[in-house]
C-alpha positions as CSV (number, residue, x, y, z in Angstrom):
1,M,-7.8,-6.1,-15.3
2,A,-10.5,-3.7,-16.5
3,D,-7.7,-1.6,-18.1
4,G,-6.3,-4.6,-20.0
5,H,-3.3,-5.3,-17.7
6,Q,-2.0,-8.8,-17.1
7,L,-1.8,-9.4,-13.4
8,L,0.7,-11.8,-11.7
9,L,-0.5,-12.6,-8.2
10,H,1.7,-14.1,-5.5
11,G,0.5,-15.6,-2.3
12,R,1.5,-17.9,0.5
13,N,-1.9,-19.6,1.1
14,P,-3.2,-21.5,-2.0
15,T,-6.8,-21.2,-0.9
16,K,-6.7,-17.5,-0.3
17,L,-4.8,-16.9,-3.5
18,A,-7.3,-18.8,-5.5
19,A,-10.2,-16.8,-3.9
20,V,-8.5,-13.5,-4.8
21,A,-7.9,-14.7,-8.4
22,Q,-11.5,-15.8,-8.7
23,H,-12.8,-12.5,-7.5
24,L,-10.6,-10.5,-9.9
25,S,-11.6,-12.8,-12.7
26,S,-15.2,-11.8,-12.2
27,L,-14.2,-8.2,-12.9
28,G,-12.5,-8.8,-16.2
29,D,-10.7,-11.2,-18.5
30,P,-9.7,-14.3,-16.4
31,T,-6.9,-15.1,-18.9
32,G,-5.1,-12.0,-17.7
33,I,-4.4,-13.5,-14.2
34,E,-1.6,-15.8,-13.2
35,T,-1.0,-17.1,-9.6
36,Y,2.2,-18.1,-8.0
37,I,2.7,-19.6,-4.5
38,A,5.7,-19.0,-2.4
39,D,6.4,-18.5,1.3
40,F,8.6,-15.4,1.7
41,S,10.1,-16.7,4.9
42,R,11.8,-19.4,2.7
43,L,14.4,-17.7,0.5
44,N,14.6,-20.8,-1.7
45,E,10.9,-20.4,-2.5
46,V,11.6,-16.8,-3.4
47,K,14.2,-17.9,-5.9
48,A,11.8,-20.5,-7.3
49,L,9.1,-17.8,-7.7
50,A,11.5,-15.6,-9.6
51,Q,12.4,-18.5,-11.9
52,A,8.8,-19.4,-12.5
53,V,8.0,-15.9,-13.5
54,S,11.1,-15.7,-15.7
55,D,10.2,-18.9,-17.4
56,K,6.9,-17.5,-18.6
57,H,7.7,-13.8,-19.2
58,A,10.4,-11.9,-21.0
59,T,9.5,-8.5,-19.5
60,L,7.7,-7.0,-16.5
61,D,6.3,-3.5,-16.4
62,V,5.7,-3.3,-12.6
63,L,6.9,-5.2,-9.6
64,I,5.1,-4.4,-6.3
65,N,6.7,-5.8,-3.2
66,N,3.8,-5.9,-0.8
67,A,4.2,-9.0,1.4
68,G,4.8,-8.1,5.1
69,I,4.9,-9.5,8.6
70,F,4.7,-7.9,12.0
71,M,4.2,-10.9,14.4
72,A,4.9,-14.6,14.3
73,P,4.8,-17.4,17.0
74,E,8.5,-18.0,16.3
75,T,10.5,-15.0,15.2
76,I,13.8,-16.8,14.4
77,T,13.7,-19.1,11.3
78,E,15.4,-22.4,11.2
79,D,18.0,-20.7,9.0
80,G,18.9,-18.5,12.0
81,L,17.4,-15.2,10.7
82,D,14.7,-12.9,12.1
83,I,11.5,-13.6,10.1
84,R,10.5,-10.0,10.0
85,F,13.8,-9.0,8.3
86,V,13.5,-12.0,5.9
87,V,9.9,-11.3,4.8
88,N,10.0,-7.5,4.8
89,S,13.5,-6.8,3.6
90,L,15.5,-9.8,2.3
91,A,12.9,-11.6,0.3
92,P,11.7,-8.6,-1.7
93,Y,15.3,-7.6,-2.3
94,L,16.2,-11.1,-3.5
95,L,13.1,-11.3,-5.7
96,T,13.9,-7.9,-7.2
97,Q,17.4,-8.8,-8.0
98,K,16.4,-12.1,-9.6
99,L,13.7,-10.3,-11.8
100,L,16.0,-7.4,-12.8
101,P,16.7,-8.9,-16.2
102,L,13.0,-8.7,-17.0
103,L,12.6,-5.1,-16.0
104,M,12.9,-2.4,-18.6
105,P,14.1,1.2,-18.2
106,S,10.5,2.3,-18.1
107,S,9.5,-0.4,-15.5
108,R,8.8,0.3,-11.9
109,V,9.6,-1.4,-8.6
110,V,7.2,-0.2,-5.9
111,N,8.3,-1.2,-2.3
112,L,5.8,-0.9,0.5
113,S,7.6,0.9,3.3
114,S,6.1,2.4,6.4
115,A,5.9,5.5,8.5
116,A,7.5,3.2,11.1
117,Q,11.2,3.3,10.3
118,S,14.0,3.0,12.9
119,P,17.8,2.5,12.8
120,V,18.8,-1.0,11.7
121,D,20.6,-3.1,14.3
122,L,22.9,-5.1,12.2
123,T,23.2,-7.9,14.7
124,A,19.4,-8.3,14.6
125,L,19.4,-8.2,10.8
126,K,21.9,-11.1,10.9
127,G,19.7,-13.0,13.3
128,E,22.2,-12.8,16.1
129,K,19.9,-11.0,18.5
130,K,16.1,-11.2,19.2
131,I,14.3,-7.9,19.3
132,A,10.6,-6.9,19.9
133,D,8.0,-7.0,17.2
134,M,7.7,-3.3,16.7
135,A,11.4,-2.8,16.6
136,A,11.9,-5.6,14.1
137,Y,9.1,-4.3,11.9
138,A,10.3,-0.7,11.9
139,Q,13.9,-1.7,11.3
140,S,13.0,-4.0,8.5
141,K,11.0,-1.3,6.8
142,L,14.0,1.1,7.0
143,A,16.2,-1.6,5.5
144,L,13.8,-2.0,2.6
145,T,13.8,1.7,2.1
146,M,17.6,1.8,2.1
147,W,17.9,-0.8,-0.6
148,T,15.3,0.9,-2.6
149,F,17.4,4.0,-2.7
150,H,20.6,2.0,-3.2
151,L,19.2,0.3,-6.3
152,A,17.8,3.6,-7.6
153,A,21.3,5.2,-7.4
154,S,23.0,2.2,-9.0
155,H,20.4,2.1,-11.9
156,P,20.1,5.7,-13.1
157,E,18.9,4.5,-16.4
158,G,15.9,2.8,-14.8
159,P,13.8,1.0,-13.8
160,V,12.2,3.3,-11.3
161,F,12.7,2.2,-7.7
162,A,10.3,3.9,-5.3
163,A,9.3,3.3,-1.6
164,V,5.8,4.1,-0.5
165,N,4.1,4.3,2.9
166,P,0.6,3.3,1.8
167,A,-0.8,5.0,5.0
168,S,-0.6,4.2,8.6
169,L,-2.8,1.7,10.4
170,L,-4.9,0.5,7.4
171,G,-7.5,-2.1,8.1
172,C,-5.5,-5.2,7.3
173,K,-4.9,-8.4,9.2
174,M,-1.5,-7.2,10.3
175,V,-2.8,-4.1,11.9
176,K,-5.7,-5.9,13.6
177,Q,-3.5,-8.5,15.2
178,G,-0.5,-6.2,15.9
179,F,-2.4,-3.2,17.3
180,G,-5.9,-4.5,18.2
181,V,-7.7,-1.9,16.0
182,T,-9.9,-2.1,13.0
183,G,-7.8,0.4,11.0
184,G,-8.6,2.6,8.1
185,D,-10.0,2.0,4.7
186,L,-7.7,-0.5,2.9
187,Q,-8.7,1.1,-0.4
188,I,-6.5,4.1,0.5
189,G,-3.5,1.8,0.3
190,A,-4.7,0.1,-2.9
191,D,-5.2,3.5,-4.6
192,I,-1.7,4.8,-3.9
193,L,-0.3,1.5,-5.3
194,V,-2.2,1.9,-8.5
195,R,-0.9,5.5,-8.8
196,A,2.7,4.4,-8.0
197,A,2.4,1.6,-10.6
198,L,0.8,3.5,-13.5
199,S,0.6,7.3,-13.1
200,D,2.9,9.9,-14.6
201,E,3.3,11.2,-11.1
202,F,5.7,8.4,-10.3
203,A,7.4,8.2,-13.7
204,N,10.5,10.1,-12.3
205,A,10.2,9.0,-8.7
206,S,13.2,6.7,-8.6
207,G,15.0,7.0,-5.3
208,Q,12.1,8.8,-3.7
209,Y,9.8,8.0,-0.7
210,Y,6.1,8.8,-0.9
211,D,4.3,9.2,2.4
212,N,0.6,8.7,1.9
213,D,0.0,10.0,5.4
214,Q,1.2,13.4,4.2
215,K,-0.1,12.8,0.6
216,C,3.2,13.8,-0.9
217,F,6.8,12.8,-1.5
218,A,8.8,13.3,1.7
219,P,12.1,12.5,3.3
220,P,12.3,9.0,4.8
221,H,14.2,8.2,8.0
222,P,17.5,10.1,7.9
223,D,19.5,6.9,7.9
224,A,18.1,6.0,4.5
225,L,19.9,9.1,3.2
226,N,23.1,8.3,5.0
227,P,25.4,6.5,2.4
228,A,27.6,5.0,5.1
229,K,24.7,3.4,7.1
230,A,22.9,2.3,4.0
231,N,26.0,0.6,2.6
232,E,26.5,-1.2,5.9
233,V,22.9,-2.6,5.7
234,F,23.3,-3.4,2.0
235,E,26.5,-5.3,2.6
236,V,25.0,-7.4,5.4
237,M,22.0,-8.2,3.3
238,N,24.2,-9.3,0.4
239,S,26.3,-11.4,2.7
240,I,23.3,-13.1,4.1
241,L,21.9,-13.9,0.7
242,N,25.2,-15.1,-0.7
243,T,25.7,-17.5,2.2
244,E,22.1,-18.6,2.7
245,P,22.2,-21.6,0.4
246,H,25.2,-23.0,2.3
247,R,23.8,-23.0,5.8
248,G,22.4,-26.5,5.4
249,K,19.1,-25.8,7.2
250,Q,15.5,-25.4,6.0
251,P,14.0,-22.0,6.8
252,F,11.1,-21.9,9.3
253,T,7.7,-21.9,7.6
254,V,4.8,-19.8,8.7
255,E,2.3,-21.4,6.4
256,N,-0.3,-22.0,9.1
257,S,0.5,-18.9,11.3
258,N,-2.4,-16.5,11.9
259,S,0.0,-13.8,12.8
260,V,1.3,-13.2,9.2
261,S,-0.3,-10.9,6.7
262,D,0.4,-10.8,2.9
263,T,-1.4,-7.5,2.6
264,V,-0.6,-3.9,3.1
């Protein structure tokens, strides 16, 4: 805002979203802020969000996929999918694909990954098996990192697709509820996102993973660099998203859940 950027904010909770917008408006020009409401556990709402943005804007400079979930009272959506994979992997992928026409070669897609990455169980990704919170979170973050690299490879002309671990155990709602600790300074995560979005350091970072724990670009989980495994995950995700509208069920909503965080 202070630098003259127009900011499009997404949130799940209208009250919290309005409070954030009001706070940011006090720091700069309020006409530079737009708000959009969508629950990322509902893929139809993700599509509606993409359409709403597309209806108002011809181009986007930066897309930051930041929404995340670690725990929920019910982990399987009414659509039959694991809510961690939906919110952390599928929804940001769907949103990115829908907004690709608005992204220019110089634009950037910044995906919030994690130091917690583990091999993806395809049956869990498809919602055919329940797994523990930490396993689902770590697998969903690897899936997100995998599709980040896949889109980078398939769009060599741009935009930039980069995955970022903002730092482990930052002081957000997710960390407090999931691990029972206060966590570190959330500003650490905010600062690296600003760098990833705007700095020259990330201008040629497509297909790379930045680990803010190490303060440098670093290798992700080895599976993210394995074309065969990445393609398996990518194909399952595409299959889910292609069939999702025909399942005839309404996805589970976590609108009132205290176990969901929309922050890093």
